[in-house]
N, C-alpha and C positions, 0 to 999 in steps of 0.2 A: 639414594635407595635405603630404608628403613629396613633394620633386620629383626626388629622386635615392634611387638603391639602392646599397648596399654588397656588395660581392661580393669571393671569393678565388676563385684560378684553381690549377685541376689539372691535371699532366701538363705538363713543362716542357721539352718539346723544341722545335723550330725554331720550328714554328707558333704556338706558344704566345706567341712574341715579336711577330708580326701581330696577334693579339688585345687582346695587351696594350696594344701601339701605340693600337690602336681604341679602348680605354677611355681611354686617355689625352685621344682628341682630343674623348669624349663629353662633354656636359653634365648627362648624365643618370646616370651610372654611376660608381663610385668604385672601385678596385683598393685592398684594403685588405691581402692576405695572399696567402700561396702555398703550394703543396704539391708534392712529388716524392720518390719514393723515393731519389733521388741527391741527395745533400746538396750536392753543389757544384754542381748545376742551381738550387736553393733559394737558395743562397747568391749567385748570378749576377743572379736575377731579383730578389731582394730588395735588392740593391745598385743594381742597374739602375733599378728604379720605386720606390725608397724604400719598399718596405711590408716587412709583417712577413714570417715566415715559420712553418711548422707543421712538426712532427717525424712528424704522421701525418696521412691524411686525415679519420680519425673529430675529429680534434681540431678541424680546420677547421671541421666541419658543426657542431660542437657551439657554437661561438661564438656568443654571444648579439648582436653586433654585425652580423651578416651577414644580409643579405637573400638572397643565392643563392649558385651557384657556377657558375664555368664552366671546364667537363670538355673539355680537349685531350688526353686521355691513349689510349692503345691501345685500339682497338675492343673488346677483349676485356673491359675493365675498366667499361664504359660501364654496363651493367646493375645492377653491384654499387654503384657509387659513386651512381649516380642514387637506386636504392633508399635508401641511407643517408641522401643528402642528403633526401629526402624524407621519412624517417622522423625527421629534425630538424626539419621545416618549411621546409626551403631551397628555393627556386626554382632551376630546372637549366636551365642552356644547356648544349648537348652539341653538339661540331665533329662532322661528319657522317662518316662514315654513324652513322644513330641507333644500330646495333649490328652486330655480325658474323651474328646470327639473327634470323628473325622471332620466336621465342619472346621472346628477351630483350628485343628490342623491343617486344613485346606487354606484357611485365612491366614495362618501363619506364614506358609509358602507364597501366597499372593504378598502379602505386605513386604516380604523381604524382597520379593524380584522386581515389585515397583519402586521399591528405593535402592535396588543394585547394591544389597549387603548380602553377605554371608550367612545362610543358616545351616548350622551343624548342630546334629542332635547325639546325645551322650550314649550311644549303643556301644559301650565299649567290650562287651561280651563277643562281637564277632572278631576283636583285634585280639583276641587272646590267641597267642602263638600255637597253641595247641587246636585250637577250632582253625586257623589257617592251615594247619597240617592237615587236619580231617579233609578239608576243600580240597587240597592238593592231592592227597592220595585218593580221592574218588574219582576227581577229573582224570588223573593219569591211568584211571581201569586198576587199581590195586585191588579191589574187592568185587571185582565184575561189575554186573549191573546191578544198582540198588535197588532193594525190595522194599525196606520200611526203614523208620527211624523211630525211637522212643528218647524221649529226655526228661528230665527233673529238675526242678529247682523249686527249693524249698528252704522255709528257716523256721526258728523260735520267734522272730519279733512280733509274731501276731499277741503273746503273752503280754507284751509292753505297752500296747495300744489303750491309750487313755482318750476321756472325752475332752473334745476341744482340738484333739488333733486330726487332721484331714484326713487320715487311712480309718479313721474309726467309724467313718460311715461310707455306704459301699454306693451311693448315688454322684451323678456327675458333679457335685459341690465337693464332694470328698475324693474316694478311691473306687471307683465301679471296677468290679472283676477281682477285688483283695487282692490275695498274692498272687494271681494269674497277673494283672496289671502292675503290681509292684515289681516282681522279680521273675514271674514267667515270660513277660515280655521280651526278657534277655535270650531267651530262648527261641521266643518266636519270631525275632530278627534274624539271630544266626540261622536257623535254619530254613528261612526265606532266602537268605543268600546264599547257602550252601545248595539247596535243593530245588529252589523257585517258587513261585507264587503257588500258594494254595487255595482250596475251590470252595471245599465243602468242610464244614466243622458240625462234631456233636460235641455237647458238653454236660457233664454234670457238677453242680456246685452244693456244698452242703456246709451247714453250720453244725459242729462237732464239738469244740472243747473250748475254744477262747471265750474271754467275757466280753470282749467287742460284739456288736450285733452285725459282724459281716460272715459271709460264708469263709471259713478257714480250711477249706480242704476243695481242690478242682480236678477235674480228670476232664482232659479234651482230646477226641481222636477227630483226625481229618484228612482227608486226601488232597495229594497235589495235583496239578493241573498236568502234571507228567505221567500220574497214575500210582505215584508213589503212596505210601499209606505211614501216618504218622500218629505220634501221640505225644501231649504234654502233659505233664503232673504237674502241681504246685500247691503247696500250702504252707500255713502260716503257724504251725504247732508242733513240730517235729525239728529236732537237732541238724543244723544246715547242710542239705546235700546238692549236690550238683553234678549231674552226669548225663551222657548220649550214649545210646549203643545205635550202630548203624548196622542193617543186614544186608547183606550181597550176596551174589551167587557163587563168589569164589573167597568169600572170606567175610569177616564181622570184624568191626571196630568199637573199642569201648575208651571211653572218655570219663575220667573223673576229676574233679578239683575238690582236694579235702582241705576245708578251711573250718575253723571253730566260729560261732556266734561271737561276736563282741562290738562294744560300741565304736562307731565310726571315728568318733572324736578322741578316743584312747589310741587308736592304730593310725599310725604316722605315715604309712605306705602301705598302698593297696598293692599288690605284686602277685595274681594269683597264677601267673606263670611257673612260678618256683612251687607251688603244691600241685600241679596238673601232672596227670598220669594218661598214657596212650599207649593199647594194647592192641596187636591185630590177632585173630583167631583165623588161620589160613586154613584153605581147604585142605580134608586129608591129614592135617597137625591135630596132634591132641593137647598139645602145650601154646599158651600165646607166647607171642613173639612182642616186645616192648619196643616203641618207636621212639626214637629221638627226635626234639624239635629244639629250635633256640629259646633261651629265656628272654625275654624281651620288658618292656614295661606297659602295658596296653594303655592304661590313662595319660601318661606323657605322648605317647603316639598320637593319642586322640586330640589332647591339648596342642600339641605343635601341629598337629594338621590343621587344626583350626586357624592357627596363626600363619600358617602357609596360605591356607586360602585368601585370607584377608589380606595377605602381601601380595598376592599373584594373581588373585581373580578366579582359580580354577574352584571346581565344585568339590563338595568334601564326599569322600566316601559314603559316609551317613548322614545323607543330607535328607530334605524334607520329605521327598516321594517316597524314599526306601522306607523310611519311618514309619509312613502311612501305611505301609504295607502290614508290618508288625502291629501297628493299633487296630487294623482290619480285623486280624486273626480274633483278639481280645475281644472285641467288639461283637463279631459275629457268634464267639463261646460264651459272652454275657447273653444275646439274644437267645441262643439255642437252650442255656440253662433255665432261661425262663418260661420258653415256650414248650419244652420237652423233645423239641423236633430239630433237623439238621437244618444248617442255614446256610446258604450261600455268603463267601466272603466279598464284601464289596470292594469294587477296584479303587485305587488312590485317585 
């Protein structure tokens, strides 16, 4: 019985270092090779991690000594790279979002199901210990009946966008939805996971500050199928922020993750649990009560779960279908911002 899997990594932008650094901490995954169409990126990654490099993605997925691939490439390539990996029997980990379009996402799921390989999507946000604690508290009735939820995830990275980067354009060949697709999708996945499916979306997108020709401020309100009301804000032009506020009949929960903007390739580890805070404002109390939660390693949990699924055949927590739920909210928000009207969320 194997206890480790061997993988290659594709798409060697700055976040690939976060993924590769996580693999180095794993006892279940070994990084063997890498690919990017830019030769210098291949060279840097190969030397940094002491691994091989491939001159084409197809060469990577054809390798007989690999169990799977870690896809960290621009969104528009996720479908074709997943399909090719599945064709050669390789298990697939894809950084969020699953794809730019619902059709691409469905095709990725179908390809992996046909090939009987694992498809795991990198929605790490729901794995944060503080978000798992929020779900536990709500499910246990700690705040009574949930009424509404507000969340925001924003950063300054829009100021750094330059022509040629895939996020510089907001069409389906780039990054539709701007900051909402790039980082707001984390909140979309987490809220779907905690509160259930979202039914109707109304969104406003505006281009306010950054040089890139993409909307840099988004505001999205929605209703869950349960009747709960929600809001996600996301922009690309302010200092990093990440918070959630849950209102209930017996109390409110306030969650913050305080981290500064920095280049991913300069940050050796990514552990937001250590900078997370959670408080509960109980009914009849004037002061908040801090809530403790364990400090984990969400990225490592995600990578190790991918390995476990490859080795055992079980389904990952953040599988293709659950990831389509997050994408469907973003696509509905894009359609609503264009039409100025509420939009029904498409089913996975």
